[in-house]
C-alpha positions, 0 to 999 in steps of 0.5 A, spaced: 508 469 488 501 471 488 499 474 482 494 479 481 487 477 478 485 485 478 480 485 472 477 478 474 477 480 481 475 488 481 471 488 474 468 482 473 468 478 480 467 471 476 469 467 470 465 464 464 463 457 465 461 452 460 462 445 456 466 445 450 463 443 444 465 442 437 462 449 434 461 455 437 454 456 441 450 463 440 453 466 446 460 464 444 459 467 437 457 473 440 463 474 444 468 472 438 464 478 434 465 483 440 472 481 442 476 485 437 471 492 438 473 491 446 480 490 444 480 496 440 477 501 445 481 498 451 487 499 447 485 506 445 483 508 452 490 505 454 494 510 449 490 516 451 491 515 458 498 513 458 497 507 462 503 502 462 505 495 465 508 495 472 516 495 471 520 490 474 523 493 481 531 494 481 535 488 482 537 487 490 543 483 492 541 477 496 545 479 502 541 486 502 534 482 501 536 477 506 538 482 511 531 486 510 527 479 510 530 478 517 529 485 520 522 485 517 520 479 521 523 481 527 519 483 533 526 486 536 524 493 532 518 494 537 519 497 543 516 491 547 518 486 542 511 484 541 510 487 534 514 486 527 513 490 520 510 483 518 505 483 524 501 488 520 503 486 513 503 478 513 505 475 507 499 470 506 494 475 508 496 479 502 501 483 505 496 487 510 492 484 516 485 483 514 483 488 519 479 494 519 484 498 523 491 494 525 493 492 532 500 494 533 503 494 540 500 490 546 497 485 541 498 478 540 496 473 534 495 475 527 490 478 522 483 478 524 484 474 530 489 479 533 487 482 540 490 486 545 489 493 549 485 496 544 486 503 548 493 503 546 495 499 540 489 499 535 491 504 530 487 509 526 488 507 519 488 501 515 494 497 513 496 498 506 499 492 502 506 492 500 505 490 492 509 494 487 512 499 492 518 500 487 513 504 483 510 508 488 512 515 489 507 517 495 507 512 501 502 512 507 495 514 506 496 521 507 503 521 503 507 523 508 513 520 505 513 522 497 518 523 492 517 530 489 517 532 482 524 534 482 526 527 485 527 530 492 524 525 498 519 529 503 518 526 509 516 527 516 523 527 520 526 534 517 534 535 518 534 528 523 534 524 516 541 527 514 544 527 507 548 521 509 542 517 511 539 519 505 545 517 501 544 510 503 537 509 500 537 505 494 530 505 492 527 511 493 521 513 497 520 505 499 527 506 503 525 511 507 518 508 509 521 503 514 524 509 518 517 511 521 513 505 524 518 504 529 517 511 531 510 511 532 508 509 539 501 505 537 505 501 531 511 499 534 515 503 540 510 503 546 508 508 551 511 511 557 518 509 560 516 501 559 522 500 554 528 504 552 525 506 546 519 508 548 522 513 553 525 517 548 521 523 546 516 523 540 520 528 536 527 525 537 527 520 531 535 520 532 535 517 538 530 512 537 534 510 531 540 510 535 537 505 540 534 500 535 541 500 532 544 499 539 539 493 540 541 490 533 548 491 535 548 486 541 546 480 536 553 478 532 549 474 527 546 481 525 552 485 525 555 479 520 549 480 516 549 488 516 556 488 514 555 482 508 549 487 505 554 493 505 561 491 504 566 495 506 562 499 511 563 497 519 557 496 523 559 501 527 559 506 522 551 504 520 545 508 522 538 505 522 538 508 514 541 501 513 536 497 516 530 501 513 534 500 506 534 493 507 527 492 509 525 496 502 530 491 498 526 485 501 519 488 500 520 490 493 523 483 491 518 479 495 512 483 493 512 484 486 506 483 482 507 485 475 505 479 471 497 479 471 493 478 465 492 485 465 500 487 465 500 482 459 495 485 455 498 492 457 505 489 454 501 487 447 498 480 448 491 481 446 489 474 448 491 475 455 484 477 457 478 473 457 471 476 454 469 478 461 475 481 463 476 485 457 469 487 458 471 489 465 477 493 462 473 497 457 469 499 462 474 501 467 478 505 462 472 509 461 471 510 468 475 508 474 481 510 470 480 517 472 483 516 479 486 509 478 491 510 472 498 510 471 502 503 472 500 501 479 492 503 478 493 509 482 494 516 480 498 517 487 494 523 488 489 525 494 481 525 493 476 526 498 471 520 496 466 521 502 468 515 506 466 515 513 471 516 519 471 511 525 476 509 530 481 512 534 483 517 529 491 518 528 494 516 535 500 521 534 494 526 535 487 526 532 483 532 529 476 535 530 473 537 537 473 529 539 480 528 537 478 522 533 477 525 526 482 524 521 483 530 516 488 526 511 492 529 507 491 536 511 495 533 516 501 533 511 500 540 507 496 544 513 491 546 507 484 545 509 483 544 502 486 537 503 481 535 509 479 528 508 483 527 502 487 520 502 491 517 497 488 513 491 489 506 492 493 502 487 490 496 485 494 490 484 492 484 488 486 488 490 482 482 492 487 480 497 487 487 501 480 487 504 477 491 508 477 497 503 478 505 505 483 509 509 480 506 516 477 499 513 470 502 512 468 497 507 469 490 507 466 487 500 470 489 494 463 489 490 460 494 495 467 498 495 466 499 487 458 500 488 460 506 493 463 510 487 457 509 482 453 515 485 454 522 483 454 527 489 453 535 489 458 540 492 456 538 499 457 531 498 449 530 497 447 524 492 444 526 486 443 519 482 447 514 479 452 515 474 454 510 468 460 508 472 463 501 474 457 498 478 452 500 474 456 497 467 458 491 471 450 489 473 449 490 465 454 485 464 
């Protein structure tokens, strides 16, 4: 498991190096004197902001996790059998694909080398990583799957995602998430009538899901794995909700990242962070935490951070006169006040998830941090540098 080096990656971008000596040199003594104040200041900010370590995910039974892992890697879930869930969330690429915009159907290859028919398969948004989704209540860049304050899960399928299907979902929003990429033409389903999944009307999720289960049911090994994962339920009585829930079980088990130095510090270990990491953490807790709080490093809210739009826009229908714009959260809520707002990105393993932004607008982590070091007026015009993370990092 890749463990997060968030604070050294995001806030320090380097560690001190030097030769060991019997006595502290002047720099070491200065750091030793500085350390208690940094710890006290950071812990005070942690307490006032309610920042906590990421909890462990629920325990997932082995048969369910194994089924989910097989399904997530299997291209059978795409219309033309050329794309799997893991195509755009490849484990060794940090659970995304390192591309600005993902390449779904028609593609071949992995990561930045993946190519295909860009007019059909290039997607409108950057692939978000899978880390710690058990701790997230809002999923996708626009939050179109989210847990509401009362506990209900809002999603895009309406009555087609039935109460019986929701009852199968063991892990909250992350269990609902895999229901939808398989319905998107550019991501996995395909176009026209080229396959029996693509030929279904876009709005008929029920039939798309039914046909996917019919595909899976032709493979005896899958029937056996499904019935092992859900003891007492015959495969014939299962729906795609059972598949989605299994994929979620795999994700939350294999993409847990909650034992970083920062998590250990949050659990009370004052020695978990070196002096550079402490300096970065103290700055972060005065600035970036305004949006990157909670346990995951995300307030799970939506903000317009003035990132330029490029690419084809959402393939389910873009916005604006060109049809290539992306109005973000407005596409879910219908409120113009949510235009260009996108969910705050969680930060564990952030150094592995470039490019950054909803359309992968910025390649370098240092540049992405610098993007947030300029204040703007109500019209988005820069009004000068503010004492934010980039400025303070240069001081350090």
